[in-house]
C-alpha positions as a printed Julia matrix, in Angstrom:
821×3 Matrix{Float64}:
 -21.56  87.65   41.58
 -23.51  86.01   44.44
 -26.81  87.33   43.06
 -25.88  85.94   39.64
 -25.18  82.51   41.16
 -28.54  82.52   42.94
 -30.32  83.58   39.74
 -28.62  80.74   37.83
 -29.75  78.3    40.52
 -33.32  79.56   40.23
 -33.5   79.2    36.44
 -31.58  75.9    36.17
 -34.37  73.35   35.88
 -36.44  75.53   33.56
 -33.43  75.81   31.24
 -32.88  72.05   31.32
 -36.48  71.06   30.68
 -36.93  73.72   28.0
 -34.35  71.8    25.99
 -31.6   74.42   25.92
 -29.36  72.47   28.31
 -30.87  69.01   27.85
 -28.45  67.74   25.18
 -25.49  69.11   27.14
 -26.83  67.37   30.27
 -27.26  64.02   28.46
 -23.82  64.29   26.84
 -22.17  64.68   30.24
 -24.21  61.77   31.63
 -22.98  59.51   28.81
 -19.33  60.58   29.12
 -19.31  60.02   32.89
 -21.2   56.72   32.6
 -18.64  55.41   30.11
 -15.49  56.46   31.96
 -16.8   55.57   35.43
 -17.98  52.07   34.45
 -14.47  51.24   33.21
 -12.99  53.09   36.21
 -15.06  51.16   38.75
 -14.17  47.83   37.1
 -10.46  48.6    36.78
 -10.26  49.98   40.32
 -11.88  46.87   41.81
  -9.57  44.59   39.8
  -6.54  46.58   40.91
  -7.65  46.56   44.58
  -8.24  42.81   44.42
  -4.79  42.18   42.99
  -3.06  44.38   45.55
  -4.9   42.65   48.39
  -4.15  39.19   47.05
  -0.65  39.8    45.65
   1.08  37.54   48.17
  -1.64  34.9    47.76
  -1.12  34.98   44.0
   2.5   33.99   44.61
   1.79  31.71   47.58
   4.66  33.52   49.34
   6.21  36.93   49.94
   9.09  36.24   47.57
   9.67  33.57   44.93
  12.68  32.39   42.95
  11.48  31.05   39.59
  13.45  29.25   36.9
  13.08  26.79   34.03
  16.0   24.78   35.43
  16.63  23.41   38.92
  17.49  26.04   41.52
  20.44  25.48   43.84
  19.38  24.47   47.37
  21.88  26.98   48.81
  19.14  29.61   48.66
  17.14  27.59   51.19
  20.13  27.75   53.55
  20.5   31.5    52.98
  16.8   31.98   53.72
  17.05  29.99   56.94
  20.05  32.1    57.97
  17.87  35.22   57.52
  14.95  33.79   59.56
  12.72  33.19   56.53
  10.33  30.29   56.06
  10.69  28.36   52.81
   8.94  25.84   50.57
   9.57  24.28   47.17
   7.35  23.65   44.16
   7.72  22.28   40.63
   5.03  22.7    37.99
   4.67  20.79   34.72
   2.06  19.27   32.41
   1.32  15.56   32.33
  -1.49  13.15   31.54
  -3.74  11.72   34.27
  -4.56   8.18   33.17
  -7.42   5.92   34.28
  -8.54   2.61   32.8
 -11.07   4.32   30.53
  -9.92   7.9    29.97
  -7.09  10.43   30.1
  -6.83  14.11   30.95
  -4.02  16.64   30.56
  -3.46  18.38   33.89
  -1.09  20.81   35.56
   0.95  18.9    38.15
   2.06  20.9    41.2
   4.69  18.99   43.15
   5.07  20.67   46.57
   6.8   20.23   49.91
   5.16  19.88   53.31
   5.41  23.62   54.14
   3.44  24.78   51.08
   1.85  27.37   50.9
   3.57  30.13   52.84
   0.86  32.71   52.04
  -2.77  32.28   51.05
  -5.04  29.36   51.8
  -4.88  25.77   50.63
  -8.22  24.09   51.29
  -8.52  20.34   50.7
 -11.83  18.52   51.29
 -12.97  14.94   50.88
 -15.65  13.94   48.38
 -18.34  14.69   50.99
 -17.07  18.24   51.56
 -15.36  17.71   54.91
 -12.09  19.65   55.31
  -8.96  17.5    55.29
  -6.1   20.02   55.26
  -5.22  23.73   55.14
  -1.49  23.31   54.67
   1.14  20.94   53.31
   1.41  18.25   50.67
  -0.24  14.84   50.24
   1.5   11.78   51.59
   3.73  10.06   49.01
   1.55   7.94   46.72
  -1.54  10.15   47.24
  -2.79  13.09   45.16
  -5.24  15.95   45.53
  -7.27  16.92   42.45
  -9.53  19.76   41.37
 -13.21  18.9    41.0
 -12.82  19.37   37.21
 -10.53  16.33   37.18
 -12.97  14.12   39.09
 -15.86  15.25   36.88
 -13.93  14.7    33.63
 -12.61  11.25   34.61
 -15.5   10.09   36.81
 -13.27   9.64   39.86
 -14.28   8.88   43.43
 -12.34   9.0    46.67
  -9.56   6.39   46.91
  -9.74   5.62   43.17
  -6.43   4.82   41.51
  -4.9    6.85   38.66
  -1.53   6.9    36.93
   0.85   9.76   36.14
   3.68   8.53   33.95
   5.08   5.37   35.5
   3.61   5.82   38.99
   0.18   4.95   40.39
  -1.6    7.27   42.86
  -4.58   7.15   45.21
  -7.06  10.07   44.98
  -7.23  11.4    48.55
  -9.1   14.7    48.3
 -10.52  17.61   46.28
  -8.73  20.97   45.95
 -11.34  23.57   46.88
  -9.0   26.56   47.01
  -5.3   27.22   46.53
  -2.98  30.24   46.04
  -0.47  31.0    43.22
  -2.96  30.68   40.38
  -0.77  32.63   37.92
   1.08  29.6    36.52
   1.55  30.87   32.93
   1.43  28.06   30.38
  -0.31  25.65   32.76
  -3.18  28.02   33.42
  -5.52  26.32   30.95
  -5.45  22.98   32.75
  -6.99  21.57   35.94
  -4.68  21.31   38.93
  -3.33  18.16   40.58
  -1.13  18.43   43.7
   1.41  15.7    44.45
   4.24  15.24   46.93
   7.52  16.51   45.49
   9.21  13.22   46.48
   7.06  11.33   43.93
   8.3   13.26   40.86
  11.29  11.06   40.03
   9.17   7.89   40.15
   6.75   9.32   37.55
   9.48   9.44   34.89
   7.71  12.25   33.01
  10.46  14.9    33.39
  12.99  14.11   30.69
  15.36  15.95   28.39
  13.56  18.94   26.9
  10.6   18.75   29.3
   9.16  22.12   30.26
   9.2   22.49   34.03
   8.92  25.58   36.22
  10.91  25.32   39.46
  10.1   27.63   42.37
  11.6   28.34   45.77
   9.1   30.14   48.03
  10.01  32.41   50.96
   8.1   34.39   53.6
   8.93  36.45   56.66
   9.17  40.0    57.96
   9.8   42.8    55.49
  13.14  43.58   57.12
  14.36  40.0    56.67
  13.0   39.86   53.11
  14.82  43.08   52.19
  18.07  41.71   53.6
  17.56  38.44   51.69
  16.81  40.27   48.42
  20.02  42.26   48.81
  21.93  38.97   48.89
  20.2   37.95   45.63
  21.59  40.85   43.57
  24.18  38.58   41.96
  21.72  35.76   41.29
  22.13  34.03   37.88
  20.12  35.52   35.02
  18.26  32.22   34.61
  16.52  32.76   37.96
  13.77  35.34   38.2
  12.99  37.01   41.53
   9.28  37.7    42.06
   7.56  39.56   44.86
   4.07  40.9    45.5
   4.74  44.11   43.54
   5.54  42.12   40.39
   2.06  40.61   40.14
  -0.05  43.6    41.21
  -0.3   45.04   37.71
  -0.54  41.81   35.68
  -4.08  41.47   34.37
  -3.27  38.9    31.73
  -3.53  39.19   27.97
  -7.32  38.72   27.8
  -7.95  41.44   30.39
  -5.34  43.7    28.78
  -7.04  43.35   25.39
 -10.49  44.0    26.81
  -9.15  46.92   28.89
  -7.65  48.47   25.74
 -11.0   48.01   24.03
 -12.89  49.51   27.01
 -10.57  52.52   27.1
 -10.92  52.99   23.36
 -14.72  52.98   23.59
 -14.65  55.34   26.58
 -12.25  57.7    24.8
 -14.46  57.83   21.72
 -17.54  58.39   23.89
 -15.9   61.35   25.62
 -14.74  62.88   22.32
 -18.18  62.5    20.74
 -19.77  63.87   23.92
 -17.49  66.9    23.62
 -18.72  67.4    20.05
 -22.35  67.11   21.15
 -21.72  69.42   24.1
 -20.07  72.01   21.87
 -23.1   72.15   19.59
 -25.53  72.15   22.53
 -23.71  75.03   24.24
 -23.57  76.91   20.94
 -27.35  76.67   20.6
 -27.8   77.55   24.27
 -25.62  80.65   23.87
 -27.35  81.82   20.69
 -30.78  81.44   22.29
 -29.64  83.32   25.43
 -28.07  86.3    23.7
 -31.4   88.19   23.67
 -32.11  87.32   27.3
 -28.6   88.33   28.32
 -28.84  91.6    26.36
 -32.12  92.42   28.1
 -30.53  91.74   31.5
 -27.74  94.16   30.55
 -30.37  96.79   29.59
 -31.95  96.44   33.05
 -28.64  96.9    34.8
 -27.14  93.43   35.14
 -23.37  93.57   35.56
 -20.81  91.41   33.8
 -20.16  89.53   37.06
 -23.91  88.88   37.46
 -24.11  87.41   33.93
 -20.95  85.39   34.52
 -22.25  84.06   37.87
 -25.57  83.09   36.26
 -23.87  81.08   33.5
 -21.24  79.5    35.77
 -23.89  78.34   38.24
 -26.0   76.72   35.53
 -23.05  74.9    33.99
 -21.77  73.85   37.43
 -25.17  72.38   38.26
 -25.13  70.54   34.92
 -21.75  69.07   35.86
 -22.87  68.05   39.36
 -26.24  66.51   38.5
 -25.12  64.93   35.21
 -22.02  63.47   36.91
 -24.08  62.05   39.75
 -26.5   60.39   37.37
 -23.64  59.16   35.19
 -21.87  57.65   38.21
 -25.02  55.76   39.19
 -25.39  54.4    35.66
 -21.63  53.68   35.5
 -21.69  51.65   38.69
 -24.61  49.59   37.39
 -22.9   49.09   34.02
 -19.74  47.94   35.8
 -21.71  45.08   37.36
 -23.02  44.18   33.91
 -19.48  44.23   32.47
 -18.23  42.05   35.32
 -20.95  39.47   34.74
 -19.97  39.1    31.07
 -16.3   38.63   32.0
 -16.87  35.75   34.4
 -14.72  33.41   32.33
 -11.79  35.83   32.32
 -11.67  37.45   35.77
 -12.61  36.53   39.31
 -15.96  38.22   39.96
 -15.55  38.17   43.76
 -13.9   41.58   44.0
 -13.54  44.14   46.83
 -15.52  47.41   46.74
 -14.21  50.26   44.6
 -12.39  53.26   46.01
 -13.54  56.85   45.58
 -11.17  57.38   42.61
 -13.75  56.64   39.83
 -16.21  59.03   41.53
 -13.66  61.84   41.59
 -12.69  60.96   38.01
 -16.32  61.24   36.92
 -16.7   64.77   38.3
 -13.35  65.83   36.83
 -14.36  64.44   33.42
 -17.62  66.41   33.49
 -15.77  69.6    34.47
 -13.22  69.24   31.68
 -15.87  68.45   29.04
 -17.86  71.54   30.03
 -14.75  73.76   30.17
 -13.58  72.6    26.74
 -16.95  73.36   25.14
 -18.49  76.24   27.1
 -15.67  78.64   27.96
 -15.77  80.59   24.66
 -19.55  81.02   24.89
 -19.47  82.08   28.56
 -17.04  84.83   27.55
 -19.33  85.93   24.7
 -22.45  86.02   26.88
 -20.71  87.93   29.69
 -19.48  90.57   27.19
 -22.78  90.92   25.29
 -23.66  94.58   24.63
 -27.25  95.93   24.97
 -26.95  97.56   21.52
 -27.5   94.09   20.02
 -31.25  94.5    20.72
 -31.47  97.64   18.58
 -29.4   95.99   15.84
 -31.39  92.74   16.09
 -28.0   90.99   15.99
 -27.95  87.74   17.92
 -25.41  85.79   15.93
 -22.48  84.0    17.54
 -19.1   85.15   16.25
 -16.16  83.07   17.43
 -13.41  84.49   15.23
 -12.15  86.68   18.08
 -12.18  83.75   20.51
 -10.02  81.33   18.55
  -7.35  81.36   21.27
  -9.89  80.25   23.89
 -10.9   77.33   21.69
  -7.28  76.31   21.14
  -6.57  76.43   24.88
  -9.73  74.39   25.59
  -8.83  71.89   22.86
  -5.3   71.21   24.11
  -6.42  71.23   27.75
  -9.04  68.61   26.95
  -6.59  66.31   25.19
  -4.01  66.87   27.92
  -6.65  65.68   30.37
  -7.47  62.66   28.18
  -3.76  61.78   27.98
  -3.49  61.85   31.78
  -6.78  59.96   32.15
  -6.0   57.06   29.81
  -2.2   57.14   30.31
  -1.68  56.21   26.67
  -0.01  59.15   24.97
   0.51  57.15   21.79
  -3.24  56.56   21.42
  -4.07  60.2    22.19
  -1.53  61.4    19.6
  -3.1   59.16   16.94
  -6.56  60.47   17.84
  -5.43  64.11   17.74
  -3.75  63.57   14.36
  -6.91  61.88   13.07
  -9.04  64.77   14.34
  -6.82  67.37   12.69
  -6.66  65.49    9.37
 -10.39  64.75    9.25
 -11.39  68.24   10.36
  -9.09  69.83    7.79
 -10.38  67.52    5.05
 -14.02  68.17    5.96
 -13.39  71.92    6.08
 -11.72  71.82    2.66
 -14.54  69.72    1.21
 -17.1   72.15    2.64
 -15.28  75.13    1.18
 -15.01  73.46   -2.22
 -18.72  72.58   -2.12
 -19.74  76.14   -1.31
 -17.41  77.54   -3.96
 -18.79  75.14   -6.58
 -22.41  75.85   -5.64
 -21.82  79.61   -5.61
 -20.87  79.42   -9.3
 -24.19  77.76  -10.16
 -27.19  79.76  -11.33
 -30.43  79.11   -9.43
 -32.88  80.81  -11.79
 -35.37  77.94  -11.68
 -36.55  77.89   -8.05
 -37.07  74.17   -7.69
 -36.97  72.59   -4.25
 -33.63  70.86   -4.59
 -32.03  74.0    -6.05
 -33.26  76.04   -3.1
 -31.61  73.48   -0.81
 -28.28  73.92   -2.58
 -28.7   77.69   -2.43
 -29.32  77.47    1.34
 -26.01  75.62    1.77
 -24.21  78.54    0.1
 -26.12  81.19    2.07
 -25.42  79.47    5.37
 -21.75  79.06    4.39
 -19.92  78.71    7.71
 -22.84  76.93    9.4
 -22.93  74.38    6.57
 -19.18  73.75    6.88
 -19.5   73.37   10.66
 -22.29  70.81   10.24
 -20.25  68.84    7.69
 -17.37  68.72   10.19
 -19.56  67.7    13.13
 -21.43  65.06   11.11
 -18.15  63.66    9.76
 -16.34  63.49   13.13
 -19.28  61.87   14.91
 -19.65  59.23   12.18
 -15.86  58.67   12.05
 -15.58  57.52   15.67
 -18.82  55.55   15.54
 -17.78  53.64   12.41
 -14.22  52.99   13.65
 -15.45  51.58   16.96
 -18.22  49.55   15.32
 -15.76  47.97   12.92
 -13.23  47.26   15.68
 -15.88  45.66   17.89
 -17.24  43.46   15.1
 -13.91  42.34   13.66
 -12.02  41.65   16.89
 -13.23  38.05   17.24
 -13.69  37.38   13.51
 -10.2   38.53   12.51
  -8.63  36.12   14.98
 -10.77  33.09   14.17
 -10.41  33.6    10.41
  -6.66  33.0    10.69
  -7.37  29.36   11.56
  -7.87  27.19    8.48
  -9.41  23.72    8.3
  -6.01  22.03    8.46
  -4.99  23.73   11.71
  -3.53  21.07   14.06
  -5.68  20.23   17.04
  -3.06  18.43   19.16
   0.51  19.1    20.24
   2.65  16.15   21.33
   5.82  16.87   23.28
   8.23  15.22   25.71
   8.99  12.74   22.88
  12.38  11.06   23.17
  14.58   9.61   20.42
  13.6    6.05   21.36
   9.9    6.99   21.01
  10.12   8.08   17.36
   9.93   4.67   15.68
   7.19   3.2    17.95
   5.05   6.34   17.56
   5.5    6.39   13.78
   4.49   2.71   13.57
   1.49   3.38   15.81
   0.3    6.2    13.52
   0.75   3.98   10.46
  -1.23   1.17   12.07
  -4.06   3.61   12.8
  -4.06   4.9     9.21
  -2.82   8.36   10.19
  -0.16  10.26    8.26
   3.05  10.34   10.29
   3.8   13.99   11.2
   7.22  15.62   11.16
   9.01  15.48   14.5
  10.82  18.74   15.33
  13.84  18.73   17.69
  13.29  20.69   20.9
  16.37  21.99   22.74
  16.35  23.87   26.02
  18.99  26.55   25.7
  20.0   30.0    26.87
  21.38  33.01   25.03
  24.5   34.07   26.92
  25.99  36.9    24.88
  26.11  38.66   21.53
  28.95  40.31   19.65
  29.31  42.33   16.46
  32.46  41.66   14.45
  34.62  44.78   14.46
  32.76  46.39   17.41
  34.14  45.55   20.83
  31.6   47.28   23.08
  28.42  47.32   21.01
  25.25  47.6    23.13
  22.67  44.87   22.49
  19.28  45.66   23.98
  17.14  43.17   25.91
  19.35  40.09   25.78
  17.11  37.21   26.77
  17.84  36.41   30.41
  15.96  33.12   30.63
  15.84  29.78   28.94
  14.22  29.52   25.54
  13.24  26.72   23.19
  15.68  26.14   20.32
  15.53  23.75   17.41
  17.67  22.78   14.44
  16.27  22.38   10.94
  17.58  21.96    7.42
  14.47  23.31    5.65
  12.56  26.52    6.35
   9.21  25.68    8.08
   6.07  26.38    5.97
   4.74  28.86    8.55
   7.96  30.94    8.38
   9.27  33.33    5.75
  12.7   34.94    5.53
  12.45  38.75    5.52
  16.16  39.58    5.73
  19.3   37.56    5.01
  19.2   34.07    3.5
  18.26  30.58    4.66
  21.36  28.37    4.88
  22.49  26.33    1.9
  25.41  24.64    3.67
  23.67  24.08    6.99
  25.61  20.88    7.61
  28.91  22.74    7.48
  28.37  26.22    8.99
  27.04  26.94   12.5
  24.33  29.57   11.93
  21.05  30.75   13.47
  17.81  32.22   12.07
  15.93  34.57   14.41
  12.37  35.85   14.7
  12.3   39.38   13.26
  10.64  41.02   16.29
  13.1   39.43   18.7
  16.0   40.54   16.5
  14.7   44.13   16.41
  14.21  44.24   20.18
  17.81  43.05   20.65
  19.22  45.43   18.0
  20.74  42.52   16.06
  22.03  42.56   12.5
  22.93  39.87    9.97
  26.41  38.57   10.73
  26.33  39.14   14.5
  27.74  36.34   16.67
  25.51  34.79   19.37
  26.7   32.5    22.15
  24.3   29.92   23.58
  24.39  27.38   26.37
  22.46  24.12   25.89
  22.83  20.63   27.28
  25.91  21.61   29.22
  27.66  22.89   26.09
  28.55  26.46   25.15
  28.69  27.25   21.42
  28.63  30.25   19.07
  26.69  30.79   15.85
  26.46  33.49   13.21
  23.15  35.26   12.49
  22.11  34.18    8.98
  18.56  35.5     8.62
  15.49  37.06   10.23
  12.07  35.39    9.9
   8.41  36.4     9.99
   6.45  33.73   11.9
   2.77  32.86   11.51
   2.07  32.02   15.14
  -1.61  31.42   14.34
  -0.65  28.3    12.38
  -0.39  26.31   15.64
   2.62  24.48   14.18
   5.85  24.19   16.2
   7.52  27.61   15.87
  10.71  28.93   17.43
  12.4   32.28   18.04
  15.78  30.69   17.29
  16.4   27.99   14.66
  19.9   26.53   14.48
  21.52  25.07   11.4
  22.16  21.28   11.53
  25.88  21.91   12.07
  25.1   23.88   15.24
  22.27  21.83   16.72
  22.5   18.21   15.58
  24.79  17.05   18.42
  22.9   18.84   21.21
  20.66  16.78   23.56
  17.04  17.24   22.62
  13.53  15.85   22.8
  10.96  16.16   20.01
   7.69  17.96   19.48
   5.03  17.65   16.79
   1.51  18.83   15.95
  -1.2   16.76   14.29
  -4.72  17.09   12.96
  -7.0   14.29   14.2
 -10.6   13.38   13.52
 -12.46  11.63   16.36
  -9.51  12.73   18.43
 -10.74  11.84   21.93
 -10.77   8.05   21.5
  -7.5    8.07   19.58
  -5.7   10.18   22.2
  -7.02   8.05   25.08
  -5.51   4.95   23.45
  -2.33   6.81   22.48
  -1.76   8.06   26.04
  -2.27   4.59   27.49
   0.28   3.28   24.97
   2.82   6.11   25.6
   2.18   7.39   29.18
   5.3    9.63   29.42
   4.38  11.65   26.32
   2.34  14.79   26.95
  -0.44  15.86   24.61
  -2.06  19.28   24.53
  -5.59  19.62   23.21
  -5.34  22.75   21.05
  -9.08  22.76   20.39
  -9.7   23.4    24.07
  -7.18  26.25   24.06
  -8.61  27.74   20.86
 -12.16  27.55   22.17
 -11.15  29.06   25.5
  -9.38  31.88   23.68
 -12.44  32.48   21.5
 -14.7   32.38   24.54
 -12.56  34.88   26.46
 -12.37  37.19   23.46
 -16.11  36.87   22.83
 -16.82  37.7    26.49
 -14.65  40.8    26.29
 -16.31  41.78   23.01
 -19.79  41.3    24.51
 -18.84  43.51   27.44
 -17.63  46.2    25.06
 -20.96  46.16   23.24
 -22.53  47.78   26.3
 -19.98  50.6    26.24
 -20.28  50.8    22.45
 -23.99  51.4    23.0
 -23.07  54.47   25.06
 -20.79  55.65   22.25
 -23.6   55.09   19.75
 -26.05  57.15   21.83
 -23.42  59.88   22.23
 -22.98  59.89   18.44
 -26.74  60.25   17.95
 -26.76  63.15   20.41
 -23.92  64.85   18.54
 -25.77  64.52   15.24
 -29.02  65.79   16.75
 -27.22  68.68   18.48
 -25.61  69.71   15.2
 -28.9   69.58   13.31
 -30.72  71.55   16.03
 -27.92  74.1    16.42
 -29.41  76.29   13.65
 -32.97  75.0    13.85
 -34.32  78.42   14.86
 -32.86  80.03   11.73
 -34.25  77.26    9.5
 -37.68  77.52   11.12
 -37.78  81.28   10.56
 -36.71  80.87    6.92
 -39.38  78.21    6.35
 -42.04  80.51    7.82
 -40.98  83.4     5.56
 -41.03  81.13    2.49
 -44.47  79.91    3.51
 -45.71  83.49    4.03
 -44.66  84.58    0.53
 -46.45  81.66   -1.11
 -44.02  78.72   -1.16
 -45.76  75.36   -0.94
 -45.06  72.82    1.82
 -43.66  70.47   -0.85
 -41.16  73.1    -2.0
 -39.98  73.77    1.57
 -39.71  70.03    2.24
 -37.68  69.39   -0.93
 -35.42  72.33   -0.09
 -34.59  70.98    3.37
 -34.34  67.39    2.12
 -31.82  68.19   -0.61
 -29.74  70.3     1.79
 -29.45  67.55    4.42
 -28.96  64.85    1.79
 -25.92  66.64    0.35
 -24.48  67.32    3.82
 -25.05  63.69    4.82
 -23.47  62.25    1.68
 -20.32  64.38    2.0
 -19.94  63.75    5.73
 -20.56  60.0     5.54
 -18.22  59.5     2.57
 -15.36  61.31    4.29
 -16.03  59.53    7.6
 -15.96  56.08    5.98
 -12.67  56.79    4.18
 -10.92  58.04    7.33
 -12.47  55.34    9.55
 -10.65  52.71    7.47
  -7.35  54.45    8.21
  -8.17  54.88   11.92
  -9.37  51.27   12.28
  -6.18  49.96   10.68
  -4.08  51.95   13.16
  -6.14  50.62   16.09
  -5.85  47.02   14.9
  -2.15  47.08   14.09
  -0.78  49.42   16.77
  -3.02  48.65   19.76
  -4.66  45.23   19.28
  -1.79  43.61   17.35
  -4.22  42.09   14.84
  -4.38  41.92   11.06
  -6.81  44.49    9.68
  -9.12  43.97    6.73
 -12.01  46.38    6.08
 -15.4   44.98    7.06
 -17.42  45.93    4.0
 -20.78  45.05    5.55
 -20.16  47.29    8.58
 -18.82  50.09    6.38
 -21.78  49.83    4.01
 -24.37  49.75    6.79
 -22.63  52.62    8.57
 -22.66  54.7     5.39
 -26.37  54.1     4.84
 -27.1   54.8     8.51
 -25.15  58.07    8.48
 -26.77  59.43    5.34
 -30.26  58.25    6.34
 -30.09  59.55    9.9
 -28.83  63.0     8.91
 -31.48  63.19    6.18
 -34.4   62.04    8.35
 -33.39  63.97   11.49
 -32.81  67.1     9.45
 -36.22  66.96    7.83
 -37.88  66.13   11.15
 -36.24  69.18   12.75
 -38.26  71.55   10.54
 -41.36  69.37   10.12
 -43.26  71.39   12.71
 -42.48  74.7    10.99
 -43.68  73.35    7.62
 -47.14  72.69    8.96
 -47.34  75.55   11.5
 -48.94  78.92   10.81
 -46.31  81.35    9.42
 -47.76  84.15   11.56
 -47.37  82.18   14.81
 -43.87  81.02   13.89
 -42.65  84.52   13.01
 -44.26  85.99   16.14
 -42.58  83.39   18.39
 -39.2   83.88   16.74
C-alpha cells in the first residue's frame, strides 16, 4: 500500500499535465472557489454580528413595543442592579426655511447608550460627546441631514411645533436595526422635547424601547421576572439579532447558495466524466502493472494518492480564488452590508476541503474499484471498456451521500429535495428520449452511406455512450439555463410590477381636522384629491370557532397591527374566499389577508376579538383577500366593516402620485408640519439598488457556474474521444474522405445537442418557476430572450466542441493515429 502511495505521488503531475486529471482538477477548483467565497463572506458577516450584537441593540436587553411601556420595569431593573435608558423612535419632517427632509427621530434619555459607542462631533470634527442626549432644545444630526438641507452649526430647524438648534453631527451610534426607520437619516433629540413637537398623535407609528445592561447573572434574574410580560412587549437580547441579516442580505444569500449549489452539482457531473475518461485510459496501464506483479493494494494506493493530491491542491487553489472572490462580492454589496468586517474563521477552509473530498468520492469511487480489480487477461482480450452495471450500488451510495452532504452544507432540505426531484425527472426523461432515439434510428436503413446517415448510425452503434452524453449535456444545460434566467429576471420581475401610476408619496399622521384643509390645498394646486384611508392601531387578542371550545389557532399576532375600516373593496385587493360585506353598516365583520389567515389556521365564520382605542370588540371573519403589495397603495392585513370600525379613534393615511414632487412637498410640509410624508421613490430606488448590487455580486458566482458547465460539456465530449478518433482513422484508412468524416461527426453532435438543449429548456422553465415562487417569493414569467439564447448556445457549443474534438484525427495520418491508439 505504501509503495502504491509513493508511486501515485511520483506520477501525479504527469497525469495532471497530460490532461487525464486536468478537467477533474479544474472542476474541484471551481466547486471549492464557489462554496468558499460564499462561506468566507457569510462567516465574516456572522462573526461581525456576534461581536456587535449588544451594540446593535445599544444594550444587553431591550423591551420593545408599539405602545408606551410601563415605567415599573425601570424600577424592577434598578432593584436587580441593572442600568437603564429609554428611547422612542418615529418618523417626522425636519423643516428649514427653504427645504424639508423626512428623518428618523430618536428621542433618548441622558444615559443612552448602554452598550456601543455614540460619537458626536462639531462641524469641524472635534468630539463633543460619547454618551447621553442633547440638552433640551438642541439636536444632533447625521451628516446626510446637514448635506441635504445645507445646515451649519447652530442653525435653527423645526420638528412639528418646536424649533431646535443644530448642536453637532452624529459620527457613530449603536442600535442601527430600527426596522421601518432604517431608510432615513438619523436625528437625536432629548426625550423631554417630544411632547412639545406635537407630532405623535392618534395612529402615529412610534417604537418605544426600555434599554437595560448589567452582569449576566442580574440579566438572567431580570428576564425571569419578565416571563409574564404583556404580549404587546417584545423582549430582545443579543442572541435575537445575531442571525438577522435583513431581507436584502437574505435574498442575496439565497441566490449565492443557489449558484454555489448548481456549481457543485455541475462540477460533480464534469468530475464524473473526467474520472470515467481517466479510468478508461488507465485500464491498460493498470493491467500491465498487474502483469508485472502489482497487488490490488498497490493499485488502490496509487489511485487513492493521486485523487487525494487532486483534492488537496485543487482545494488550496480554490480557497485562494474563493477568498479573493469574497472581497469582490463584498465590494459590490457596499450599499447593503457594512464592509468593515472581522477576519473569517477556519470554517470555510475546512468546508472547502470537505467539499472537494465529497465531490471526488461521489464521482471516483466506482472507478477506483474497477481499476483495483482489473484482471491482466484484459490485455489478451484487448478489452478496455468500462462496465458499471455491476457497480450500480456504489453509484447509488455515492449519489445519496453527495446530496446528504449538500443538505448539511446548505441547511435547506426543501431546496435539496427540489433539486433531487428535478435531477431524477430530467435524467429519466433524457434517458427515455435517448432510448426512443436509438430505437427509432435502429429501424432506419442506412444503405446510402452519406455523411449525416453515418452520424445517425454512430449514435445507434454507441448506444449507451450516446444516451449518457444526452443526459450529461441536458443536466449541465438545465442548471446553467435555470440560474441564468433567475439572475436576469430577479431585478426585472420586481421593477416590472410597478406601473406608471404607482404612487410616489405616502402621507400619514393625518387627523380628522386636517382632511378639509388638505383637500382644499390639493384643489388649489390643481391636484386630484386622493382617498383618505382610516388608520387604527389595534391588537388581536383572541380567536374562537363557533361550536369548538378549545380549537388551536396558530401564530396569533402578539403585537399591535394597523387596522382600517372600509365600505368598498380596495382596487389592489381581491377576495379569494368568502364574500365582501353587503351590509357593512349593520354587521361587525373583518376581511383578512389570505396568508395571515392560513398561518393562523382561520376559517370563514371564526370570531376574532380586537383591542383598539381602549375598546374591546369582536367581529366575524367574512372573507380572505389576496393583496398586491407592489401597488404601494395603503394595504392592511385586517379590514373592518364600517359597523365595526367607524366609532374607533383613528388617523388617516393616503398615497399620491406627484409630478415635480420636491417643490410641492416642501410647500406642503411647511403648511402642515405635523403630517409625515414618505418619499416612496427613494425607497423604490434604494430597493432596486440593493437588489441590483446583490444581482451584480451573483454574476461573479454565476460565471463560476458557467465555467463549470463548459467543463462538464467538454468532459462529456472528450469522454469517448479516443474511440471516435480511432473510428475516424479507420474510416480514413479504408478510403472515406475528410468531408464524409466531418459530416458524420457534425450530424451526430447536432442531433445530440438538439435533443439535450430542447429537454433542458423545457425543464429549466419548471425549475426556474419553483425557485422564483418557493425561494425568492417572486412572480415568474419565462424570459424568452434568455431561453432562446441559451438554446442556441447549447446546440452550438455541443456541435462546435464535438467537431473540434475530432478535428485533429480528421487531418492526421491514419497510420500514426492507429499506432498511437
